[in-house]
N, C-alpha and C positions, 0 to 999 in steps of 0.2 A: 504493501499500499505507499502510496505517496503522499508526502507531507502537504497538508492544504497551504500550499503558497502561491494564493493568487496575488493581484496587484493591489492588496490593502496596504501595502507601505506607504502609498500617497497621500492617505487618509490621514485624518488627524486620529492620534491614539492617545487614550487615556493614559496618565503617566503612572509607570508601575512602581511601588515600592521597593526598591532595590537593598538589599542587608549586603554587610560587611561580607567578603570574599566574592563578590560579583566583579566581574572585569570584562571590559570592549577590546582590548590590548591597542585602542587608541594611540595612546602616549607612552605608556610604560606597561609592565604587567603586574601592578597593583600589589605590590607584595608578595606575589608567587614567586619560587625560585626553584631553580634546576637543583635535584639531589646531586651532589659533589662524586657521590661514589657511582655515577651512571652517566650514559651521553647525556650532553645538554640540549634543552629546547631553544630554538633559535626564533628571535622576534622579528617579524615583517612587517614594521609600521606603515609602509606602503600599502599594505593588502590588510592591515588591521587582524594580523592572526598570529599565532605563534605555532610552531611547528617542530616534531620530530621526523628528522629525515635519515633514513638508515645509511645513504652516501655518507654521511658524514659522523657516523659511530663508532667507527675503528673497529677495534675488538669488542664494542659493548655491544649487546642484544638489545637495552632498553631504554627508556630515557624517564625519570619520574620528576614531575612538576608538583611542587608542594604548596600548600597555599599557608597564608601566615595564620598564626593563632586565631582560631573563631570562638567567641561566647556566645553561641544562639542556642539558649536553653530550650525556647517553643519550637513546635513543628515547624520545619520549614520546608521549601521546595526547590533543590538544585536543577536549573535547566542548563545544558550544557549543548552549546553547537559545533558540529564536529564534521570532520569528513575524513574518510581512510582510502587513499589511493592506492592501489596495486593490491597488494595482500599485509595482512598485520591484525593487529587487536590493539584494542583500548580499554583498559581498567580504572574503575574510581573504586577507591580504598577511604575509610575512615578511621584515622590514626587517635583513639584515646590519650589525653594526655597521661602520663605516668602508666600506661600499659604496654606489653611486650610488643602486643600483635596488633596488626592492621586488620579492619574488618572489611571484606569486599562488600561492594554496594554495586556495582553494575558491571557490565561485561558487554561490548561487541566487536564481533568480527567480519560482519560484511564489508565490503568495498562498496563506492557509491560514485557516482558523478558528479554529484553536489553535494550541499550540506545536508545534515541530518541532524535530528534534535534528541537528547537523552533527558528524562525525566526520572531524577530519583528523590526520592522522600528522605528526608533528614527527621530522625525520631527525637522528640525532647531528651535531652542531654542534662546531665547534673555536674558535667565539669566541661572545660575546654576541650577542642579538639583539632585537629587540620585534616585536610583534604587531600588524598594522593591522585594524581593523575598520572597513569601508567600508560605511555604510549610505546608499544612494541611491534613496530614496523619490521616486515621480512629483510633478511638480507637481501641485496641486489638492486638494481636502479630502478627507479620510478614507484619506490615505494615508500610511501610517508603518510603520516597522522598531522592533520591541522586542527586547532581549536580556535573558534572566532569568537565566542562570546561564552562567559559565564554569569547566569543570573541566578541570584538566590533570592527568593520572595518567602514572605509570610505566607503560614498556612500550607494544605495539601495539594501534590501535582495534580491530583484529579479535578482540583475546583477550576474555573474557567469563566470569566464574563466574557471572552471573545474581542476584547478591546486591545491584548497583546498580539504584537505582528506574527509570531510564531505560533498563535492560537493554543499554547499551553502545552503543545504536543498532539494534540487531537488529530487525529487521520481518518481520513476517508478512503473508505475501500471502493477504488474507482469501479465505475459499470459505465457500459457505452452511452446510457440513455437519462439514468438518474443518478442522482451524486448530490450530497450536501456541500452548499455554497456559504460564502460570507456575506450575510445581509447587511442594511441598513447604510449609514453612510450617505454624506451630502449628493454623492455621486451615484443614488439610487434612482430607478426608472419612476417619473412622477405618475407614470399611467399603472403603475404595479400597485396590487392592493396589498402587500406584502407591509406588516408594520413596522411601526418604529422599535429601536430596540428597548429592553427592561431595565438593562442598568442605568443609561442616563435618561431614559422616558424622552429620548428626542431623535432628531436624523441623524445627529452627529455619533450615535453609538452603533455597537455592531453585535450581532449574534450569529447562527447559523441556520439556514433554511434548505429544504428542499422541496422541488416544485415537481409536478406532475406533467409539465408542459411537454416534455420531451420522453415520456413513457410511450414504448411501442408495444409492450407485450403485458400480457396479464399477469399482476403482481410481481413487477419489475423492484427490485430491492435495494435501498440506499443504506450504507451504515456507517455509523459515525461512531469511533472508537477512540476513549481514552487511553493516556499513557497506561502501560503496564504498572502495577503498583509493586512495589520494591520492598516492602517490610509490610509485617502483619498489622491491619487495621480493621476495626468495626465500629460501627455508628449508623448516623441517618444522611444518608445521600437525598440532598434538596437541588429543584431544578425548575426554571418557569418554559412552559411550552403553548402553543397556539397551534390549532385546526381551522380549517375554512370550511372543511365539507363533512358531512353528517356520514355517509358512508363509501366514500371515494378512495380513502386510503386506512391502513392498518397500522399503527404505531404502537411497538414495544419496547422494552428496556432488559438487557440480557448482562449478564455476567459471565465471563470467557475464560478458563483456564490456561495454562501453558500446554496443555494437552490437547487444547482446541474442542475443550467441552463445552455447550453453552446450557445456562440455565436461565429461565425468564423470572424476574424479580417485579415487573410492573407492567400493566396496560392500562389504557384510559376507560373510567367506566362510566364516560359522557362522549357525547359524539364532537360536534363542533364547540370551539370554545373561543369568541369573539375576540377576548381580551386575554392577557398573558394570565396563566394559572400554574398556582403552586403546587408542586410534588413533592411530597417526603417519603422515602422508602428506606427500611432497614438494609443494611448490607454488611456482610461478614467476609472479611477477607484475610482467612488464617495463613494463605499464601497467595503469590502472584495471583493478579489476575486483570483484566480489561472490563469496564463497563461499556457496552456495546449500544447506542441509540439507532434503532431499525425502523424503516419506513417502507413499506410496500403500498404501490398504488394500483386500482382496477383499469385504470385508462388515464389518457391525458387529461381528463377533463376531473381528476383526483383531488384538484386543489393543493394546498403545500402543508407543510408541519414547520413551525420554527422552533428554537430552542436557545435559551438563553441562562446566563448565571447559575451554572452548576457549582453548587458548594456541599462540603461536607463537615459533620461534627462529630466528635467521639462519643457523642451521648446518642441512645438509640432514639427513633422519632417517637416512638410508641410505649408507654408506661409498661406494658403488658409483656414486653419483649425480655426474657430473661436474660441475664447473664449467667452464661454456663462456661464451666472449665472442666474438660473433658478428663484432666489429669485424675479425678477422683477414681478412675478406673486403675489408675498405675499402680503396681506394687511389686516390692522385691523382697518380701515375706522375713525382713530382717526383723519387724518389730512384732510379726504378728501377719495375720490374712487380710489386714488392712478392711475395705470394704466386700471382700470375697466369702462366700458361706458355701458348705455343701449339705446334700442331702443327709439326713442321718438315718435313713432305712435301712435294717440291718445293719448299721454301725458305720465307722469311719472308713471310707476307703483313700482319701487324700489324706497324708499326715505331714506337718511341717516338721523336717529334720534338718540337721547340720551335719557335716562329714569333717574331723578333724584331719589336717592335711597328712597324706599318707601315701604311700606309693602303689597302693591296688586300687583304691575306690575314688572316683573324682568327687569335689566337692562343688559348691555352690556356682551359679555364673558372676554374681557381683562382686565377691571378694576371693573366692576360691576357700573359704572358711566361714563364709555366714550360712545364712537357712534358704531352705528351698522347699517346694511342695514335691513330695513322691507318692504314687499312686501304687495300689497293690503291695505292700511291704512286706505283707505278713501272710505266710501260708495258711489258707481255708479248706474245711472240708465243705463249704458251700458249694453246689453245682454250679453258679453261676450267679454273676450280679453287674450292676452299673451303677458308676459312680460319677455322680455330676456336680462339677464345681461352679457355681453362680456368680457372675459380678454385678455389680452395681445398674442400676437403670440409667439409659442413655437417652436424652430426646431426640424426638424422629425428625426427619426433614435435613438431617445434617449427613455429609460424608465423613466416615472416621477412617482413620489408618490405626490398624493394632498391630503391634510388633510383642512377640514374646519369645523365650527361648524354650528347647525342650531338649532333654537328654534321655536316651534308652540305659537302661541298667540288666544286669543279669543275663540269663542264656535262654528266657522262655518264649515264643512267638510273639509278635507285633501285629497281627491281623487287625485288632481293634484296640490298640493300646492307648491310642488317643486321637478324638476328632473335636473339633468347633464349631458349634451350632449357634444361629442366632434366634434367640427366644424374643416373644411379644409380653405385654403385661399380664397376659392369662396364662402365661408360662407352657406356651405352644411353641413347639420349633418351627421357625418359619424357612431357615434354608440352614443346610450343611455347606460351611464356607471352605473346609480345610478337613484332611484327614492325613494321618502319618502316614507315608508310603516308604522311607529311608529305613534301613535296619542298622547303620552306624553304631556302635555301642559307645558310651563314655565319651562323649564329646556334645557339649552344647551347640545346639544349632539354631539359627534364628529365624522366625516366620513372619512373613508381613501378609495382612489381610487387610483389603479395603472394601467397606459394606456401608450401605445406606438404606434407609427404610423409612416409611413416612411416618410410623408410629413410633412411640417409645421402645426400645429393644434393650437387650442384655446380651451379653456374650456369657456362653455355658461350653466349659472344657467336659467332655464326656470319654470316660475309659469303660470298656466293656470287658469282664474276668468271666470266660466261659469254663475254665476247668485250671487244673494246676497248670499243665503244659501250653495253654493260651490262655495267658493272663500276664501280658507285658508291664514289666516295672517300668515307668515314665515317670519323668520329673519335670516342672514347669518353674520359669523362673523370670523376671525382670519385665514383667508385662508392663506395656506404656500404650495407652491411647491419646493421638492428637486428632485435630480437625483437619480434613482435607485428604486429598489423594495420597497414597503411600509413595507416587511418584515423583510428588512435588512436594513432598513437606521434609523438614530435616531429618536425616537419620544415617545410618553407617555409610551410605555412599554420598552423602551431602554433609562432610563433617565441618563444623564450627571453626574458625581461626584459633591456633593454639592446639589443635588436636589432629592428631596423625593415626590412622588405622592401615596405612599401607596398602588399601584397596586399589586407589590410582597411582601410585607409585611410592617414590620414596620421601617425598614429603621436604625435598632439601636434605635430608640428612645424608652423610658423605662419608667415604670409607677414608680410614687414617693407618695407612700399612704401618706393620710394626715389624717384629723379630720373626717372621713365619710367613707362609704363603696362603695361610687362611683368611678368609674373609666373613662378612655379614652377608648374607645371602637372603633376598626376598623369595619367599616361596609359599604354596599352598597345599595343603593336605598333610600326609605324615612326612616326616623325615625317614633318609633311605636306612640307616641303624637301627635293628630292633632293641626294645627295651631302653629307648631314649628318647627324648624329643616329644614334641605333642603330635595328636591325632588329626588338627586342624586348629585353625586361629582362633582368637578370642571374639573377635567381631561378629562375625557371621556362623563359625564353624567350618565354613567351606572358602574361606577368604584367606587374606594374603597376611605374613607375619616376616619378621628378622629371623634368623639364627644363624649360629655358628655350628658347622658339619666338622664335629671332632675328629673324623676320619681324614682328614684334609690337613689335618695339625699335629705337631708333636707336643707332647707332655708339657706344660709350663710356658705354651706359646700362646700372644694373647692379640687379639684384633679389637680396634676400636671403631666405633660409629658416632662421628659428632654431628649435632644438631646446625642449622643454619644459626647465622649470628644473631642474637636475641640483643634489644636495646637496653634491656636493664630499666629499672623503675624504684622509686622509693617506696619501702614498705615490704612486707614478706611476700614470696612468690611460693607458691604449691604447683609441684610436678607427681602427678598422677601417670603408674603405666602398670601394666600386667607383666609378669616373668612366668618362664616355665623352667623350671630345673628339676628334671628327671633321669635318672641313669646312674647306675651304682660308681660311675667313674666323674661324676660332675665336678667342675672346678668352679671356678670364681667369677661373678657379677658384680661389676661397680659401677656406682655412678658419679663421675666426676666434674666438678665446675673449674672450667677454663675462662681467663680473664687477663688480658695485654699486661696487666700493671705485676703480674706474678709469674715466676718462672717454673713454677711447679701446681700441677693440677692439684684443685683441693677435692677430698673424699667427701661424700655427702651420703653415701649409701653401700652397703654391701652385704651379699649372701654369699656363705661357701659351701659346697656340696649339695647334695642331693636335698631337695625341699619339698617337692609334693608333686603327684601324678596330675595336679589340678594348675590351670592358671592361677596363678597369685597375683593380688593387687597391691603396689607397694604406693606408699605417700612421702613426699618428703618436700619438707619445709627449708626453703634457704632465700639469702639476702643477697643482691647484687643489685649496685645502682649504675652500673656502667656496661656498656658492651660486653656480651659473653657468650659463651658457647656451653651446653651440657654434652658431656662425653658418655657413652655406654660402653664400656670395657671387659670383656668376657676373656677368662683365661682357662685353655682346656684342663682337663682333670688328667688323672692318673691312666684310663683308658680311654678306647673310642665310646665308650658311653656316656660321652658329656655335652651331648647337644644342650645349647642354650638358646632360649627364644626370648624375645620380647614383641608386645603388640600393645596397641591403644593408649598411645603417649598423649599426654593433656597437661597444657598449662593453663595455670588461671592464678589471677589473683590471691594471696594467702592471706591468713595461715590458713592449712588444708583446715577444712570441718570435720571432716570423718578420719580418723586417724588411721584404718585400714591397718597395713604392715609398716608402721613406720619406725620401728626400732633401727638404728640405722646399722647397726653391724649386728650379724650372727654368724653363727657357725652351724655345723650339720642338725638338721630337723629331726626329732624323733620321728619313728615310722609306726601310725596307729592305723587301724582299720576298723573304726568305730562309727557307728551313726547314732546320735544323739537323736531323740524323740521329746 
């Protein structure tokens, strides 16, 4: 879809309030500076733009433009006018003050013959921050990225009164015969029956309209789409419209997500509206979506529809709209069953258990030493039974993403070990949405299920025990529920800044060769040597992790994996990661802090010898206010049964709230084989 860029620039425009951080690059860069660690952006005053040109990069692969420090504590909208010539990518990041990591806000990779506009919502912030514009043109002649204007305005990017030249990034889906146009202004046709705009209530104002005069076929459709939201938001969407025909056109408003799914949120309950009419509709955008205004005509005499003054409020329009947090259905079973309960007909089937770290039986998924639910743990003489675990009710007409982990234990069949159903308010099963099909034992595997029903529903985990041999022992842990389709919500495949699960690569972690030919290896599945290493990763069960292959190393040899450079910040930092140290010859895993002012790395955490067959969670508190790196060092033990693995590394502001495995240094763990009920 092309940006609506009609000749509105010649018309008188209402002055838009620009906030600090805005720049037109007419005279200078307004305090924006190139990061000296990367290639430089070049200012072109005669063209009023700034450019990252790969032909001037040398050995560099990117140019980063850093804004001055911004103290915009209220919600605002960043509008960036840019052009990618040839091939390359453009990214916008937010850098909070006193934090180690930058938060990605927006990315573009499509080249164009003219400028485009990016719209990025900047949420309420409690501290100052900077914006980073990261230009990455591909190597070669003719590849460049230009920035023409940066506008930061109060309010939400979805809001627009169409007085601004770029029309707030609203786009028209081009149709040969019917399209949305800019209406109003002194240049309007005096013979037209189109209205004056609503914003200024005069001929000088502007609005959007679509007219049937060029409609050729039945129900030709014109679509006007808002910018894609870039951050979760819910509240009241308001706009004004006019229609001058009773039955000549159809007007509807939809939301459209990144997967292309449409959902109608409003249609008029009246026909012709000779004056501007206010509409208020509740909108929920837990993930990225567009608002689409759609008009269809019956014929060339279908009249017109006009639209103006789109606004948004974080408060819902209707007091009857309940606020709802789907996390009520989350549970890691560390403190109990949360809001889950089971049917107690004939006795308990699901038992909350914990497993002490040992080399025979895996523990929970959350920490490796915590609690989870385990079904069919006790042998029974009953010929058969069904165990149901019920979750809390969730409101209808929402799309939910349910994620949980399961693990299989024991040697018995798994044909009916676990299935997931959606039940209604009358405890009637509406749909079976998932059932267990894999037979891998002793590994936590993630499941994602998207579901939506018109009525309130709950999830029910069902296990069936037919007899002693057909009675699979199955565990569940770490249940989470979020709004939206699993494909577009944050999850293991869409990690936050400061999080690395190695699913999409090495996250900037690099090898540091030492005194041997070993290396940290990114892999998936079980490691080659028997009786050492994990059967799968911690993130998904079927994903990637980093490990050392002990058979490639000599005893006592070490390998190091170092993080990308971290900026440092005042106050404590919290490092969390999962490690796997299983094998009779396991050596040593250490976490080291490295910074430029010290000749020696500082030891933060260490484990020596075989620890558990489970993935174990470690938490490390540390302080460093200057640039630094975190180094994971593994030393091979006495035998080839010495594979050491790491996964799911997370940095965040400290101190670490949950101590987990926070003992800095320890030796060999005791071997247990106990389940505690």
